[in-house]
C-alpha positions in Angstrom: -35.7 -124.6 111.8 -32.9 -126.1 109.6 -34.0 -128.1 106.6 -33.4 -131.8 106.8 -30.3 -133.2 105.0 -31.0 -134.7 101.6 -29.3 -137.9 100.9 -27.5 -138.2 97.7 -28.5 -141.1 95.4 -24.8 -142.1 95.3 -23.1 -143.4 98.4 -19.4 -142.6 99.0 -18.6 -146.2 98.1 -20.6 -145.8 94.8 -18.7 -142.6 93.9 -15.4 -144.2 94.6 -16.3 -147.3 92.5 -17.3 -145.1 89.6 -14.1 -143.1 89.9 -11.9 -146.2 89.9 -13.8 -147.6 86.9 -13.3 -144.4 84.9 -9.6 -144.2 85.8 -9.2 -147.8 84.7 -10.9 -147.1 81.4 -8.5 -144.2 80.8 -5.5 -146.4 81.5 -6.7 -149.1 79.0 -7.4 -146.5 76.3 -4.1 -144.7 77.0 -2.2 -148.0 76.6 -3.7 -148.6 73.1 -2.7 -145.2 71.8 0.7 -144.8 70.1 3.5 -143.3 72.1 3.6 -139.5 72.0 6.4 -137.9 70.1 8.6 -135.2 71.7 10.0 -132.4 69.5 13.8 -132.2 69.7 15.2 -128.7 69.3 17.4 -128.3 66.2 19.5 -125.5 64.8 19.9 -125.5 61.1 23.4 -124.8 59.7 24.3 -123.4 56.3 26.7 -125.8 54.5 28.1 -122.7 52.7 29.5 -121.5 56.0 32.3 -124.0 55.7 34.9 -124.2 53.0 34.6 -127.9 52.3 32.6 -130.5 50.3 30.9 -133.8 51.0 33.1 -136.7 49.9 32.0 -139.0 47.1 29.9 -142.0 47.8 28.1 -144.5 45.6 25.2 -142.2 45.2 23.0 -142.9 42.2 19.8 -141.2 43.4 20.3 -142.3 47.0 20.4 -139.9 49.9 23.4 -139.9 52.2 22.4 -139.7 55.8 24.7 -139.2 58.8 24.8 -138.5 62.5 28.1 -136.8 63.0 29.2 -137.0 66.7 32.9 -136.3 66.5 35.4 -134.1 64.7 36.8 -137.3 63.2 33.4 -138.3 61.8 33.1 -134.8 60.3 36.6 -135.1 58.7 35.6 -138.5 57.2 32.5 -137.0 55.6 33.7 -133.5 54.5 37.0 -132.7 52.8 38.5 -129.2 53.0 38.4 -127.1 49.8 41.1 -124.5 50.1 40.9 -121.6 47.7 43.1 -118.5 47.4 41.7 -115.8 49.6 39.2 -118.1 51.3 38.6 -117.1 54.9 35.8 -119.5 55.9 36.6 -122.3 58.3 37.0 -125.8 56.9 34.8 -127.3 59.7 32.9 -126.4 62.8 35.1 -126.0 65.9 35.9 -129.3 67.7 34.1 -128.0 70.9 30.8 -128.0 69.0 30.7 -131.8 69.2 30.9 -131.8 73.1 27.3 -130.8 73.5 25.7 -131.3 70.1 25.6 -133.7 67.2 25.3 -132.8 63.5 22.6 -134.4 61.3 23.6 -134.4 57.6 21.7 -135.3 54.5 23.2 -135.0 51.0 22.2 -135.8 47.5 23.6 -135.5 44.0 21.2 -133.3 42.0 21.0 -131.4 38.8 22.9 -128.1 39.0 19.9 -125.9 38.1 19.2 -125.1 41.7 15.5 -126.2 41.7 15.9 -129.1 44.1 14.7 -129.0 47.7 16.5 -130.8 50.5 15.8 -129.8 54.0 15.7 -131.2 57.6 12.2 -130.2 58.7 12.0 -131.5 62.2 13.3 -134.1 64.6 11.1 -136.0 67.1 11.8 -138.6 69.7 9.5 -141.6 70.0 10.2 -144.3 72.7 13.9 -143.4 72.9 14.5 -143.3 69.2 14.8 -140.3 66.9 13.0 -139.6 63.7 14.5 -137.0 61.3 11.9 -135.8 58.9 13.2 -134.5 55.6 11.7 -132.6 52.7 13.4 -134.2 49.7 12.3 -133.0 46.3 14.9 -133.4 43.5 14.3 -131.3 40.4 12.7 -133.2 37.5 14.1 -131.1 34.7 17.3 -132.3 33.0 20.5 -130.5 33.8 23.8 -130.4 32.0 25.8 -130.8 35.3 25.3 -132.1 38.8 26.2 -130.9 42.3 26.1 -132.2 45.8 23.4 -130.6 47.8 23.5 -130.9 51.6 21.4 -129.9 54.6 22.8 -129.7 58.1 21.1 -129.4 61.5 22.6 -129.5 65.1 20.7 -131.3 67.8 21.6 -131.8 71.5 24.1 -134.6 72.0 22.7 -138.1 72.7 24.4 -141.1 74.0 22.9 -144.0 72.1 19.6 -144.6 70.4 18.5 -145.3 66.9 18.0 -142.4 64.4 15.6 -143.0 61.5 15.6 -140.7 58.5 12.2 -140.2 57.0 11.9 -138.6 53.6 8.5 -137.3 52.5 6.8 -139.6 55.0 8.7 -142.8 54.1 11.5 -144.3 56.3 14.7 -144.6 54.2 17.4 -145.7 56.7 18.0 -146.2 60.4 21.4 -145.5 62.0 22.7 -146.4 65.4 25.7 -144.3 66.2 26.4 -146.1 69.5 26.9 -149.3 67.5 29.1 -147.6 65.0 26.5 -147.1 62.3 26.6 -143.4 61.9 26.3 -143.0 58.1 24.5 -144.6 55.2 25.5 -145.5 52.6 28.9 -146.4 54.0 31.8 -144.3 52.6 34.3 -146.1 50.4 37.6 -147.0 52.0 40.2 -144.4 51.4 42.7 -145.4 48.7 46.3 -145.8 49.8 49.3 -145.2 47.6 51.9 -148.0 47.9 
């Protein structure tokens, strides 16, 4: 003889009500958490690959930060440095800017070579990018200075703010779509009359 069915202490309605309450709690908790960040793929580039130099800017100890989206932006930021027997290109090929943008950071540092300047990672949060930098200028005195630069290519974006974060502290925010692709602004080129 089959055993009689046991009745669950929870009715179907009770289970449904508990499930809805639990789901509602998760939604409330999820809304209070900060937005998740998405890692953006980047490809670091060696500035020594190109036969050029970063133009002068009113540097002091300030970092120069840029989101280079066009060959014209690149030509504004880097000047060719022709040398006899030099075979390196002056700039990346123009086609590189059709699918990618170049992140650039530069600093004037002592020439002893002990400074660190690197683009560590790029993340997207709520449609804006954060570029995280490792910025450790050397503390020892030097008899000369050089411009140190770090470059990284990211997939091309149409719009959106880009905040540069050095050692955990936001230092500048750019918006290339609004024409703010570099900070500090470069001096106007001098014209000969």
